[in-house]
C-alpha positions as CSV (number, residue, x, y, z in Angstrom):
1,M,-11.3,-29.3,-106.0
2,K,-10.8,-26.7,-103.4
3,T,-10.3,-27.1,-99.8
4,F,-12.9,-26.0,-97.3
5,F,-10.6,-23.1,-96.5
6,E,-10.2,-22.1,-99.9
7,L,-14.1,-22.2,-100.6
8,A,-14.7,-20.1,-97.4
9,Q,-12.0,-17.6,-98.4
10,T,-13.2,-17.3,-102.2
11,R,-16.9,-17.6,-101.8
12,R,-18.3,-14.1,-102.0
13,S,-22.0,-12.9,-102.6
14,T,-22.8,-12.7,-106.2
15,R,-25.7,-10.6,-107.3
16,K,-24.7,-10.2,-111.1
17,F,-25.0,-13.3,-113.1
18,K,-24.4,-14.5,-116.6
19,S,-27.5,-15.4,-118.5
20,D,-26.3,-18.9,-119.1
21,A,-28.5,-21.8,-117.4
22,V,-27.2,-23.9,-114.7
23,P,-27.0,-27.3,-116.2
24,Q,-29.2,-30.0,-114.9
25,E,-26.3,-32.1,-113.7
26,L,-25.1,-29.4,-111.5
27,Q,-28.5,-28.7,-110.2
28,E,-28.8,-32.6,-109.5
29,Q,-25.3,-32.1,-107.4
30,L,-26.9,-29.2,-105.5
31,Q,-30.0,-31.0,-104.8
32,Q,-27.9,-34.2,-103.4
33,I,-25.7,-31.8,-101.3
34,V,-28.7,-30.2,-99.5
35,L,-30.2,-33.4,-98.9
36,M,-27.3,-34.6,-97.1
37,C,-27.3,-31.5,-94.7
38,P,-27.3,-32.1,-91.1
39,A,-30.3,-31.4,-89.2
40,S,-31.2,-31.7,-85.4
41,K,-32.4,-35.2,-84.7
42,R,-32.1,-36.0,-88.3
43,A,-35.7,-34.6,-88.5
44,N,-35.0,-33.0,-92.0
45,P,-37.7,-30.3,-91.6
46,W,-36.4,-28.5,-94.8
47,E,-37.7,-28.6,-98.3
48,F,-36.3,-27.0,-101.5
49,I,-38.0,-25.4,-104.4
50,F,-35.7,-25.1,-107.7
51,V,-36.9,-22.3,-109.7
52,E,-35.5,-21.5,-113.5
53,D,-38.7,-19.9,-115.0
54,K,-38.1,-16.3,-115.7
55,Q,-41.6,-14.9,-114.8
56,T,-41.4,-16.7,-111.6
57,L,-37.7,-15.4,-110.9
58,E,-39.2,-11.9,-111.7
59,A,-41.9,-12.4,-109.2
60,I,-39.6,-13.7,-106.3
61,S,-37.5,-10.7,-107.1
62,N,-40.5,-8.4,-106.0
63,C,-41.6,-10.5,-102.9
64,K,-40.1,-7.8,-100.5
65,Q,-39.3,-4.3,-100.2
66,M,-35.5,-4.4,-101.0
67,G,-32.6,-6.8,-101.2
68,A,-34.2,-9.2,-103.6
69,A,-34.1,-7.4,-107.1
70,F,-31.1,-9.3,-108.5
71,V,-32.9,-12.6,-108.4
72,K,-34.9,-11.7,-111.7
73,D,-31.5,-12.0,-113.4
74,A,-30.3,-15.3,-111.9
75,P,-30.8,-18.3,-113.8
76,L,-31.8,-20.3,-110.8
77,A,-33.2,-19.7,-107.4
78,V,-33.8,-22.0,-104.6
79,V,-36.4,-21.4,-102.1
80,V,-35.6,-22.8,-98.7
81,V,-38.5,-23.8,-96.5
82,A,-39.0,-25.8,-93.5
83,D,-41.7,-27.2,-91.3
84,P,-41.6,-25.9,-87.8
85,Q,-43.9,-28.8,-86.5
86,K,-40.8,-31.2,-87.4
87,S,-38.1,-29.3,-85.5
88,D,-38.1,-26.5,-83.0
89,V,-34.7,-25.6,-84.5
90,W,-36.1,-25.4,-88.0
91,V,-34.4,-22.0,-88.6
92,E,-31.1,-23.3,-87.8
93,D,-31.6,-26.4,-90.0
94,A,-32.7,-24.4,-92.9
95,S,-30.0,-21.8,-92.3
96,I,-27.3,-24.8,-92.4
97,A,-28.9,-25.9,-95.7
98,S,-28.7,-22.4,-97.2
99,T,-25.0,-22.2,-96.3
100,Y,-24.4,-25.8,-97.9
101,L,-26.0,-24.3,-101.0
102,H,-23.6,-21.3,-101.0
103,L,-20.5,-23.5,-100.5
104,A,-21.7,-26.2,-103.0
105,A,-22.2,-23.5,-105.5
106,E,-18.7,-22.1,-105.1
107,D,-17.3,-25.4,-105.4
108,L,-19.2,-26.1,-108.7
109,G,-17.9,-22.9,-110.2
110,L,-21.2,-20.9,-109.5
111,G,-22.0,-17.9,-107.5
112,S,-24.7,-17.3,-105.0
113,C,-26.5,-14.7,-102.8
114,W,-28.7,-15.3,-99.9
115,V,-32.0,-13.5,-100.0
116,Q,-33.4,-13.2,-96.3
117,I,-37.3,-13.9,-96.3
118,R,-38.1,-14.8,-92.9
119,R,-39.3,-11.5,-91.0
120,R,-39.0,-9.4,-94.1
121,G,-41.9,-8.0,-96.1
122,K,-43.2,-5.4,-98.6
123,E,-43.9,-1.6,-97.9
124,N,-47.6,-2.2,-97.5
125,G,-46.7,-4.8,-94.6
126,E,-47.4,-7.9,-96.5
127,A,-44.7,-10.7,-95.4
128,A,-42.5,-11.7,-98.2
129,S,-43.0,-15.3,-96.9
130,D,-46.8,-14.9,-97.7
131,V,-46.0,-13.6,-101.2
132,L,-43.8,-16.6,-101.8
133,K,-46.3,-19.0,-100.3
134,A,-49.0,-17.8,-102.8
135,L,-46.6,-17.5,-105.8
136,L,-45.1,-21.1,-105.4
137,N,-48.1,-22.9,-103.8
138,I,-46.2,-23.6,-100.6
139,P,-48.3,-25.5,-98.0
140,E,-49.3,-23.1,-95.0
141,N,-47.6,-25.4,-92.5
142,L,-44.2,-24.5,-94.1
143,E,-42.3,-21.4,-93.2
144,V,-39.9,-19.8,-95.8
145,L,-36.4,-18.8,-94.5
146,S,-34.5,-17.8,-97.5
147,V,-34.0,-17.7,-101.4
148,I,-30.6,-18.5,-102.8
149,A,-29.8,-17.0,-106.1
150,I,-27.5,-19.2,-108.2
151,G,-25.8,-18.6,-111.5
152,Y,-22.6,-18.4,-113.3
153,K,-20.7,-15.1,-111.9
154,E,-20.7,-12.1,-114.3
155,E,-17.3,-11.1,-112.5
156,E,-15.0,-12.7,-110.1
157,R,-14.7,-11.0,-107.0
158,K,-11.3,-11.0,-104.9
159,P,-11.0,-13.6,-102.1
160,F,-11.5,-12.5,-98.7
161,D,-8.8,-10.2,-97.5
162,M,-7.1,-12.1,-94.6
163,T,-5.5,-8.9,-93.2
164,R,-9.2,-7.9,-92.3
165,L,-10.0,-10.8,-90.1
166,Q,-11.4,-9.5,-86.8
167,K,-9.2,-11.5,-84.7
168,E,-10.4,-9.4,-81.7
169,K,-13.6,-11.7,-82.0
170,I,-11.8,-14.7,-80.8
171,H,-11.8,-15.6,-77.3
172,R,-10.1,-18.5,-75.4
173,E,-11.5,-20.2,-72.4
174,K,-13.5,-17.1,-71.2
175,F,-14.8,-14.0,-72.9
């Protein structure tokens, strides 16, 4: 098991996946992890849709103008949705859950990549979230934040280069 530091250093966005399915036992671990995510006032406004069907993955990959095409080749995608009526910080809560998915996938030997859905759309102006709501029967009261593509990495990427840390972004006591 990697330390948190090692996970943060080695987790890189993966857009090319092997065709191997993500085993159910690993999916169950991912499900357990996201259900343990912190949420403001423990409101748990998030919900998760695990998608493996190839036709559905292809449709998800076309939900917005650009930045989602690689989803069609992922063996698994997790659509992260949340209920704004349950929490005024649903975006933050769902973002934390999305990040947990990334780190959990890395810890389980999988790759992942975030697909931004909120405030994104198709060339014709149709919102990506509306496309996904129709495709996946998502209730109208829920908002779609992201899609996390997950699978075995086609290739390993180098860990984050520690010499590239932007240390000038760190401030102490005052800006």
